[in-house]
ROZA-466450 format. One record per residue (C-alpha): residue number from 0; chain; x negated, y, z. Coordinates in Angstrom, 3 decimals. Last residue first. Layout:
<rodos>
{rodo NUM 'A' {X Y Z}}
...
</rodos>
This chain:
<rodos>
{rodo 320 'A' {-99.619 57.428 138.945}}
{rodo 319 'A' {-98.481 55.918 135.627}}
{rodo 318 'A' {-97.190 59.138 134.075}}
{rodo 317 'A' {-100.183 61.217 135.158}}
{rodo 316 'A' {-102.638 58.547 134.072}}
{rodo 315 'A' {-101.251 58.561 130.530}}
{rodo 314 'A' {-100.961 62.353 130.644}}
{rodo 313 'A' {-104.757 62.541 130.892}}
{rodo 312 'A' {-105.132 60.951 127.462}}
{rodo 311 'A' {-102.862 63.589 125.893}}
{rodo 310 'A' {-104.672 66.382 127.730}}
{rodo 309 'A' {-108.077 65.232 126.485}}
{rodo 308 'A' {-106.871 65.033 122.872}}
{rodo 307 'A' {-105.011 68.323 123.043}}
{rodo 306 'A' {-107.877 70.231 124.660}}
{rodo 305 'A' {-110.617 68.841 122.390}}
{rodo 304 'A' {-110.345 71.601 119.775}}
{rodo 303 'A' {-111.000 74.279 122.406}}
{rodo 302 'A' {-111.925 72.730 125.788}}
{rodo 301 'A' {-112.869 75.955 127.568}}
{rodo 300 'A' {-109.988 77.978 126.175}}
{rodo 299 'A' {-110.144 81.750 126.237}}
{rodo 298 'A' {-108.943 83.761 129.191}}
{rodo 297 'A' {-106.238 86.372 129.777}}
{rodo 296 'A' {-105.359 86.976 133.440}}
{rodo 295 'A' {-101.688 87.760 133.766}}
{rodo 294 'A' {-100.187 90.677 135.678}}
{rodo 293 'A' {-102.427 93.157 133.827}}
{rodo 292 'A' {-99.381 95.179 132.733}}
{rodo 291 'A' {-96.224 93.575 134.089}}
{rodo 290 'A' {-94.704 96.740 135.570}}
{rodo 289 'A' {-95.567 98.547 132.336}}
{rodo 288 'A' {-93.281 96.295 130.264}}
{rodo 287 'A' {-95.340 94.670 127.514}}
{rodo 286 'A' {-95.212 95.804 123.900}}
{rodo 285 'A' {-98.197 98.136 123.559}}
{rodo 284 'A' {-100.530 96.056 125.737}}
{rodo 283 'A' {-99.771 92.870 123.810}}
{rodo 282 'A' {-100.114 94.719 120.508}}
{rodo 281 'A' {-103.629 95.882 121.457}}
{rodo 280 'A' {-104.550 92.356 122.550}}
{rodo 279 'A' {-103.485 90.939 119.188}}
{rodo 278 'A' {-105.120 93.721 117.163}}
{rodo 277 'A' {-108.444 92.794 118.867}}
{rodo 276 'A' {-107.744 89.076 118.338}}
{rodo 275 'A' {-107.372 89.220 114.563}}
{rodo 274 'A' {-110.038 91.265 112.779}}
{rodo 273 'A' {-112.805 91.412 115.363}}
{rodo 272 'A' {-112.288 88.181 117.306}}
{rodo 271 'A' {-111.598 85.505 114.726}}
{rodo 270 'A' {-112.273 82.628 117.166}}
{rodo 269 'A' {-108.592 82.615 118.152}}
{rodo 268 'A' {-107.889 81.205 114.679}}
{rodo 267 'A' {-109.145 77.765 115.712}}
{rodo 266 'A' {-106.733 77.295 118.574}}
{rodo 265 'A' {-106.880 78.410 122.179}}
{rodo 264 'A' {-105.736 81.167 124.526}}
{rodo 263 'A' {-105.277 80.389 128.220}}
{rodo 262 'A' {-102.794 82.717 129.891}}
{rodo 261 'A' {-103.093 83.083 133.654}}
{rodo 260 'A' {-100.820 84.291 136.463}}
{rodo 259 'A' {-97.793 83.544 134.338}}
{rodo 258 'A' {-94.679 85.782 134.394}}
{rodo 257 'A' {-92.596 83.283 132.375}}
{rodo 256 'A' {-90.297 85.415 130.203}}
{rodo 255 'A' {-92.113 88.765 130.300}}
{rodo 254 'A' {-95.627 87.360 129.995}}
{rodo 253 'A' {-94.702 84.916 127.234}}
{rodo 252 'A' {-92.820 87.658 125.382}}
{rodo 251 'A' {-95.894 89.911 125.509}}
{rodo 250 'A' {-97.944 87.025 124.141}}
{rodo 249 'A' {-95.607 86.748 121.162}}
{rodo 248 'A' {-95.981 90.455 120.449}}
{rodo 247 'A' {-99.743 89.910 120.576}}
{rodo 246 'A' {-99.502 87.128 118.007}}
{rodo 245 'A' {-97.424 89.506 115.890}}
{rodo 244 'A' {-100.228 92.050 116.060}}
{rodo 243 'A' {-102.807 89.431 115.193}}
{rodo 242 'A' {-100.917 88.326 112.088}}
{rodo 241 'A' {-100.680 91.961 110.987}}
{rodo 240 'A' {-104.399 92.533 111.628}}
{rodo 239 'A' {-105.305 89.353 109.759}}
{rodo 238 'A' {-103.282 90.412 106.720}}
{rodo 237 'A' {-104.700 93.945 106.753}}
{rodo 236 'A' {-108.314 92.767 107.016}}
{rodo 235 'A' {-107.874 90.249 104.209}}
{rodo 234 'A' {-106.266 92.866 101.956}}
{rodo 233 'A' {-109.005 95.386 102.734}}
{rodo 232 'A' {-111.950 93.122 101.893}}
{rodo 231 'A' {-114.983 94.376 103.847}}
{rodo 230 'A' {-117.201 91.287 103.682}}
{rodo 229 'A' {-116.101 90.257 107.173}}
{rodo 228 'A' {-112.510 90.427 105.968}}
{rodo 227 'A' {-113.324 88.030 103.132}}
{rodo 226 'A' {-114.883 85.541 105.549}}
{rodo 225 'A' {-111.905 85.913 107.904}}
{rodo 224 'A' {-109.539 85.120 105.028}}
{rodo 223 'A' {-111.575 82.014 104.208}}
{rodo 222 'A' {-111.485 80.936 107.875}}
{rodo 221 'A' {-107.728 81.493 108.023}}
{rodo 220 'A' {-107.292 78.930 105.292}}
{rodo 219 'A' {-105.366 79.703 102.108}}
{rodo 218 'A' {-102.789 77.158 100.960}}
{rodo 217 'A' {-101.205 76.437 97.580}}
{rodo 216 'A' {-103.580 78.799 95.783}}
{rodo 215 'A' {-102.448 80.813 92.738}}
{rodo 214 'A' {-105.137 83.390 91.836}}
{rodo 213 'A' {-108.140 81.375 93.050}}
{rodo 212 'A' {-109.428 80.765 96.599}}
{rodo 211 'A' {-112.630 82.796 97.012}}
{rodo 210 'A' {-112.393 84.872 93.832}}
{rodo 209 'A' {-108.796 85.980 94.396}}
{rodo 208 'A' {-109.643 86.420 98.076}}
{rodo 207 'A' {-112.042 89.225 97.117}}
{rodo 206 'A' {-108.953 91.364 96.625}}
{rodo 205 'A' {-107.276 93.487 94.018}}
{rodo 204 'A' {-103.525 93.174 94.386}}
{rodo 203 'A' {-101.614 91.365 91.651}}
{rodo 202 'A' {-98.340 90.884 93.514}}
{rodo 201 'A' {-98.948 87.130 93.366}}
{rodo 200 'A' {-102.186 87.666 95.282}}
{rodo 199 'A' {-100.336 89.709 97.870}}
{rodo 198 'A' {-97.718 87.017 98.342}}
{rodo 197 'A' {-100.390 84.324 98.582}}
{rodo 196 'A' {-102.194 86.261 101.321}}
{rodo 195 'A' {-99.012 86.696 103.361}}
{rodo 194 'A' {-98.092 83.031 103.073}}
{rodo 193 'A' {-101.585 81.865 104.050}}
{rodo 192 'A' {-101.568 84.106 107.119}}
{rodo 191 'A' {-98.167 82.753 108.098}}
{rodo 190 'A' {-99.275 79.148 107.725}}
{rodo 189 'A' {-102.377 79.864 109.803}}
{rodo 188 'A' {-100.107 81.332 112.429}}
{rodo 187 'A' {-98.662 84.627 113.676}}
{rodo 186 'A' {-96.606 85.818 110.702}}
{rodo 185 'A' {-93.990 83.232 109.713}}
{rodo 184 'A' {-94.696 81.635 113.104}}
{rodo 183 'A' {-92.815 84.483 114.806}}
{rodo 182 'A' {-89.712 83.512 112.860}}
{rodo 181 'A' {-88.310 85.911 110.261}}
{rodo 180 'A' {-85.900 83.600 108.482}}
{rodo 179 'A' {-84.806 80.116 109.473}}
{rodo 178 'A' {-85.640 76.986 107.486}}
{rodo 177 'A' {-88.151 75.501 109.955}}
{rodo 176 'A' {-91.037 76.287 107.571}}
{rodo 175 'A' {-90.102 79.945 107.959}}
{rodo 174 'A' {-88.369 82.021 105.317}}
{rodo 173 'A' {-89.586 85.598 105.278}}
{rodo 172 'A' {-87.695 88.230 107.264}}
{rodo 171 'A' {-83.922 88.659 107.391}}
{rodo 170 'A' {-84.235 89.829 111.013}}
{rodo 169 'A' {-87.896 90.053 112.037}}
{rodo 168 'A' {-88.924 88.568 115.400}}
{rodo 167 'A' {-86.861 85.369 115.296}}
{rodo 166 'A' {-88.104 82.875 117.876}}
{rodo 165 'A' {-89.389 79.798 116.081}}
{rodo 164 'A' {-92.954 80.025 117.343}}
{rodo 163 'A' {-91.701 80.387 120.916}}
{rodo 162 'A' {-91.094 76.657 121.152}}
{rodo 161 'A' {-91.963 76.770 124.859}}
{rodo 160 'A' {-89.415 74.271 126.132}}
{rodo 159 'A' {-88.781 71.449 123.657}}
{rodo 158 'A' {-88.554 68.406 125.918}}
{rodo 157 'A' {-84.775 68.087 125.697}}
{rodo 156 'A' {-83.776 69.777 128.960}}
{rodo 155 'A' {-86.991 71.766 129.408}}
{rodo 154 'A' {-90.613 70.613 129.293}}
{rodo 153 'A' {-92.350 72.535 132.084}}
{rodo 152 'A' {-95.553 70.632 132.737}}
{rodo 151 'A' {-96.057 70.239 136.463}}
{rodo 150 'A' {-98.833 71.465 138.773}}
{rodo 149 'A' {-96.869 74.332 140.270}}
{rodo 148 'A' {-95.754 75.525 136.831}}
{rodo 147 'A' {-97.570 74.463 133.658}}
{rodo 146 'A' {-96.339 75.938 130.359}}
{rodo 145 'A' {-97.333 75.036 126.783}}
{rodo 144 'A' {-97.025 77.320 123.783}}
{rodo 143 'A' {-97.847 76.763 120.117}}
{rodo 142 'A' {-98.169 78.957 117.048}}
{rodo 141 'A' {-98.878 76.944 113.903}}
{rodo 140 'A' {-101.934 76.111 111.813}}
{rodo 139 'A' {-103.943 77.688 114.646}}
{rodo 138 'A' {-103.151 80.199 117.383}}
{rodo 137 'A' {-102.604 78.270 120.591}}
{rodo 136 'A' {-101.002 79.608 123.750}}
{rodo 135 'A' {-101.434 77.957 127.152}}
{rodo 134 'A' {-99.359 79.364 129.994}}
{rodo 133 'A' {-100.248 78.864 133.649}}
{rodo 132 'A' {-98.295 79.565 136.816}}
{rodo 131 'A' {-100.312 78.089 139.690}}
{rodo 130 'A' {-103.775 78.483 138.186}}
{rodo 129 'A' {-106.699 76.734 139.855}}
{rodo 128 'A' {-107.931 75.057 136.693}}
{rodo 127 'A' {-106.477 76.692 133.582}}
{rodo 126 'A' {-109.778 77.221 131.744}}
{rodo 125 'A' {-110.525 73.523 131.474}}
{rodo 124 'A' {-110.125 70.141 133.156}}
{rodo 123 'A' {-106.645 69.727 134.604}}
{rodo 122 'A' {-104.934 72.911 133.437}}
{rodo 121 'A' {-106.803 73.019 130.120}}
{rodo 120 'A' {-105.889 69.407 129.333}}
{rodo 119 'A' {-102.301 69.973 130.429}}
{rodo 118 'A' {-101.944 72.993 128.163}}
{rodo 117 'A' {-103.480 71.032 125.288}}
{rodo 116 'A' {-100.983 68.220 125.812}}
{rodo 115 'A' {-98.100 70.698 126.031}}
{rodo 114 'A' {-99.329 72.285 122.807}}
{rodo 113 'A' {-99.352 68.883 121.112}}
{rodo 112 'A' {-95.792 67.984 122.145}}
{rodo 111 'A' {-95.735 64.733 124.085}}
{rodo 110 'A' {-95.655 60.960 123.588}}
{rodo 109 'A' {-96.971 58.462 126.149}}
{rodo 108 'A' {-97.818 55.031 124.743}}
{rodo 107 'A' {-98.352 51.765 126.630}}
{rodo 106 'A' {-100.526 49.341 124.614}}
{rodo 105 'A' {-99.644 46.700 122.012}}
{rodo 104 'A' {-100.917 48.714 119.044}}
{rodo 103 'A' {-98.252 48.372 116.349}}
{rodo 102 'A' {-95.251 47.960 118.658}}
{rodo 101 'A' {-96.403 50.733 120.963}}
{rodo 100 'A' {-97.020 52.989 117.949}}
{rodo 99 'A' {-93.524 52.459 116.570}}
{rodo 98 'A' {-91.976 52.933 120.017}}
{rodo 97 'A' {-93.698 56.268 120.562}}
{rodo 96 'A' {-92.931 57.549 117.050}}
{rodo 95 'A' {-89.167 57.107 117.280}}
{rodo 94 'A' {-88.381 59.634 114.463}}
{rodo 93 'A' {-85.482 61.978 115.150}}
{rodo 92 'A' {-86.351 64.156 112.102}}
{rodo 91 'A' {-89.908 63.424 110.941}}
{rodo 90 'A' {-89.431 63.828 107.181}}
{rodo 89 'A' {-92.179 66.351 106.373}}
{rodo 88 'A' {-95.118 67.688 108.425}}
{rodo 87 'A' {-95.774 71.261 109.620}}
{rodo 86 'A' {-92.289 72.307 110.722}}
{rodo 85 'A' {-91.683 69.104 112.637}}
{rodo 84 'A' {-88.417 67.647 113.922}}
{rodo 83 'A' {-86.983 65.704 116.851}}
{rodo 82 'A' {-90.066 63.500 117.238}}
{rodo 81 'A' {-88.792 60.958 119.703}}
{rodo 80 'A' {-90.208 58.880 122.570}}
{rodo 79 'A' {-87.113 59.459 124.705}}
{rodo 78 'A' {-89.038 61.118 127.549}}
{rodo 77 'A' {-91.270 62.836 124.994}}
{rodo 76 'A' {-88.563 64.768 123.208}}
{rodo 75 'A' {-90.914 66.434 120.728}}
{rodo 74 'A' {-90.246 69.497 118.568}}
{rodo 73 'A' {-93.390 69.646 116.446}}
{rodo 72 'A' {-97.143 69.130 116.396}}
{rodo 71 'A' {-97.671 65.767 118.061}}
{rodo 70 'A' {-99.753 64.859 121.106}}
{rodo 69 'A' {-100.199 61.142 121.702}}
{rodo 68 'A' {-101.413 59.515 124.911}}
{rodo 67 'A' {-102.514 55.883 124.674}}
{rodo 66 'A' {-102.746 53.430 127.528}}
{rodo 65 'A' {-104.528 52.496 130.739}}
{rodo 64 'A' {-107.547 51.186 128.835}}
{rodo 63 'A' {-109.723 48.065 129.235}}
{rodo 62 'A' {-106.902 45.651 128.364}}
{rodo 61 'A' {-106.886 46.984 124.808}}
{rodo 60 'A' {-110.502 45.970 124.153}}
{rodo 59 'A' {-113.418 48.378 124.417}}
{rodo 58 'A' {-116.732 48.764 122.574}}
{rodo 57 'A' {-116.503 52.568 122.646}}
{rodo 56 'A' {-116.969 52.811 118.871}}
{rodo 55 'A' {-114.474 49.981 118.373}}
{rodo 54 'A' {-111.871 51.689 120.560}}
{rodo 53 'A' {-112.453 54.973 118.758}}
{rodo 52 'A' {-111.905 53.388 115.334}}
{rodo 51 'A' {-108.937 51.245 116.382}}
{rodo 50 'A' {-107.035 54.296 117.619}}
{rodo 49 'A' {-107.915 56.366 114.534}}
{rodo 48 'A' {-106.700 53.578 112.226}}
{rodo 47 'A' {-103.424 53.412 114.139}}
{rodo 46 'A' {-103.084 57.187 113.772}}
{rodo 45 'A' {-103.752 56.991 110.021}}
{rodo 44 'A' {-101.106 54.281 109.681}}
{rodo 43 'A' {-98.664 56.416 111.648}}
{rodo 42 'A' {-99.353 59.391 109.373}}
{rodo 41 'A' {-98.873 57.141 106.340}}
{rodo 40 'A' {-95.509 55.857 107.548}}
{rodo 39 'A' {-94.445 59.378 108.542}}
{rodo 38 'A' {-94.853 60.968 105.084}}
{rodo 37 'A' {-98.097 62.737 103.986}}
{rodo 36 'A' {-98.796 66.462 104.032}}
{rodo 35 'A' {-102.089 66.003 105.858}}
{rodo 34 'A' {-102.684 62.317 106.677}}
{rodo 33 'A' {-106.242 62.063 105.298}}
{rodo 32 'A' {-107.554 64.805 107.596}}
{rodo 31 'A' {-109.419 62.487 109.967}}
{rodo 30 'A' {-111.369 62.869 113.209}}
{rodo 29 'A' {-112.763 60.116 115.439}}
{rodo 28 'A' {-114.459 60.345 118.857}}
{rodo 27 'A' {-115.990 58.081 121.462}}
{rodo 26 'A' {-116.702 58.332 125.184}}
{rodo 25 'A' {-115.293 61.839 125.594}}
{rodo 24 'A' {-115.843 62.762 129.238}}
{rodo 23 'A' {-112.674 64.164 130.787}}
{rodo 22 'A' {-113.664 63.059 134.320}}
{rodo 21 'A' {-111.000 60.349 134.171}}
{rodo 20 'A' {-112.567 58.820 131.070}}
{rodo 19 'A' {-111.552 59.615 127.512}}
{rodo 18 'A' {-111.544 57.481 124.354}}
{rodo 17 'A' {-110.985 59.857 121.488}}
{rodo 16 'A' {-108.742 60.801 118.605}}
{rodo 15 'A' {-108.338 63.860 116.383}}
{rodo 14 'A' {-105.824 63.835 113.533}}
{rodo 13 'A' {-106.010 66.801 111.187}}
{rodo 12 'A' {-104.057 69.325 109.115}}
{rodo 11 'A' {-100.592 69.555 110.654}}
{rodo 10 'A' {-101.664 68.179 113.976}}
{rodo 9 'A' {-101.719 64.727 115.529}}
{rodo 8 'A' {-103.842 64.759 118.712}}
{rodo 7 'A' {-104.681 61.222 119.836}}
{rodo 6 'A' {-105.858 60.487 123.375}}
{rodo 5 'A' {-107.109 57.069 124.458}}
{rodo 4 'A' {-107.372 56.155 128.127}}
{rodo 3 'A' {-110.180 54.962 130.363}}
{rodo 2 'A' {-110.362 54.767 134.176}}
{rodo 1 'A' {-108.298 51.600 134.121}}
{rodo 0 'A' {-105.516 51.142 136.684}}
</rodos>
């Protein structure tokens, strides 16, 4: 078995790919955002391009790798090679992504949910090492959860365990990208933050965000909102605080449902410490049962944006061992 594998992390806004060795060293790397909002055929084409790019950079042929691991942002039934649905990308219902990529690339492909890949990467090589009951939670474009119990990913009956993002937390709340109303992801995610900012802009509120992103933006990034908050903008601070509080409510559910000994927190928005993560931790403490207070160690990711890519590659060796 080769000591190289390729990992590709397909998210709502970027594709990250790399050739990884068994010590989690990244031999080559490629990142693209060209697929964002595009249909499956174009996302697959972008993924194929990413694969060839990192292989060429590393100077490897297909027979030099054990296979390709793919993490995808959505409901994934990895054992069947299917994308069941995706809230961040259109037209993926019951799409056989694994088989399409195997046919295009001629290498074994392992398909998994992106948060599960990141959880596995952190468990094997990052902040989850040594944990027996680990949860990985990501706060980025979406809200993702991966669970590792006694050295095994917990996937559930159809591979979709941990889809906490689509738990309803506000009856008759705002419409989520999944079509339901009041999901956790409607608040605690980059998409939720963007929605809340756009609503307040449309309501005519005075805010620095009107200058930073225009009066009618399609999407507002969390980084822009954090910049406005840092400059004292009240709307930005309030939106981030509300998103953070819902993120904390989600964490309290993770603790109460799975009783982990460690929660690894990742995702780009987790870097917004003052305006988002402080309200998150406060909400966690307010909403957890007292008997579970301090039962889980809270740590930040060590692998950050590389967790999904490294975990996806590592799952190739895990499946073939």
